C-alpha positions in Angstrom: -18.0 -8.3 2.1 -14.5 -8.6 0.6 -13.9 -6.2 -2.3 -16.8 -3.8 -1.2 -16.0 -0.4 0.2 -16.3 -0.2 4.0 -17.8 2.9 5.6 -15.4 2.8 8.5 -12.2 2.3 6.5 -9.8 5.2 6.1 -8.4 3.9 2.9 -11.8 3.3 1.3 -12.5 6.9 2.1 -9.3 7.9 0.5 -10.2 5.9 -2.7 -13.6 7.7 -2.7 -11.9 11.1 -2.4 -13.4 12.0 0.9 -10.1 11.8 2.8 -7.1 13.9 1.5 -3.8 12.3 0.5 -0.7 13.1 -1.5 -1.4 10.8 -4.4 1.7 10.0 -6.5 0.1 7.3 -8.9 -3.3 6.0 -9.7 -4.4 3.1 -11.9 -7.8 1.6 -12.6 -7.3 -0.7 -9.7 -4.8 0.9 -7.3 -3.8 4.2 -5.6 -0.3 5.1 -4.4 0.2 7.9 -1.9 2.8 9.3 0.5 2.7 7.9 4.0 1.9 10.6 6.6 4.4 9.2 9.0 7.4 8.2 6.7 9.9 5.7 8.0 12.4 6.4 5.2 13.1 9.2 2.8 10.7 7.6 0.4 7.7 5.9 2.0 4.7 5.4 -0.3 1.7 3.2 0.3 0.1 1.3 -2.6 -3.5 0.1 -2.0 -6.0 -1.7 -4.0 -9.2 0.3 -4.7 -11.2 -2.7 -3.6 -11.4 -3.4 0.1 -9.5 -6.5 1.4 -8.5 -6.7 5.0 -4.9 -7.8 4.5 -2.4 -9.1 1.9 -3.5 -12.8 2.4 -7.2 -12.0 1.9 -6.3 -10.0 -1.2 -4.1 -12.7 -2.7 -6.8 -15.3 -2.0 -9.8 -13.3 -3.1 -8.4 -11.3 -6.0 -4.9 -12.6 -7.1 -5.0 -10.4 -10.2 -5.5 -7.4 -8.0 -2.6 -8.5 -5.7 -0.5 -8.6 -8.8 -1.6 -5.1 -9.8 -0.5 -3.8 -6.3 2.9 -5.4 -6.8 3.3 -4.0 -10.3 2.5 -0.6 -8.9 5.2 -0.9 -6.2 7.8 -1.2 -9.1 6.2 1.7 -10.9 6.4 3.8 -7.8 10.1 2.8 -7.3 10.8 3.8 -10.9 9.0 7.1 -10.6 10.9 7.8 -7.4 14.2 6.7 -9.0 14.9 4.1 -6.4 17.6 1.6 -7.3 16.8 -0.4 -4.2 13.6 -0.5 -2.2 11.7 -2.6 0.2 8.1 -3.7 -0.2 6.3 -4.6 3.1 2.8 -5.9 3.8 2.0 -5.9 7.5 -0.7 -8.5 8.4 -2.2 -8.3 11.9 -1.8 -5.9 14.8 1.2 -7.8 16.1 3.0 -7.0 12.9 2.1 -3.3 12.9 -1.1 -3.3 10.8 -3.3 -0.4 12.0 -5.6 0.0 9.0 -7.5 -3.0 8.0 -7.3 -2.5 4.2 -4.5 -4.3 2.4 -1.6 -2.0 1.6 2.0 -2.3 0.5 4.7 0.0 1.9 7.4 1.0 -0.5 10.4 2.2 1.4 13.7 3.5 -0.1 16.1 6.4 -0.3 18.5 5.1 2.4 20.2 1.8 3.3 17.7 -0.7 4.6 19.6 -3.3 6.6 18.1 -6.7 7.5 16.7 -7.5 9.8 14.8 -4.3 10.3 15.0 -2.8 13.7 
C-alpha cells in the first residue's frame, strides 16, 4: 500500500535505521543522504519517509509530501553552498530508476550542461 513501509525496500530500511547512510538532513517527513555512487562533487538523495514507488505516485498520493521533498532539495543546496544545482527524479527502469522508492537527486559542484550525457 502506498505510504506504508515495504520490507524489501532499501530506502524504507534506511528510514527505519537498519541500513547505514551518510545522512546530511532529516525532517519530520524526509531524509537526505549522500549517494554511494556520486555522479557530481555533490550528489545527495532526498527521500520521503513514506514509501511511494516514484515521483508521479508521490505527487498524486501525497502532494504535500512531494512539496516537502522539493523544499528539502533547496535546503540541501543551501547547506552545501551550491549556487546552481540540478534536481532529478528518475521514473522507471528505462530512465535509470533502480530503487522503487521516490527520491530526488540533488547534483552540483560542477558545470551541468544540458542535455545530460
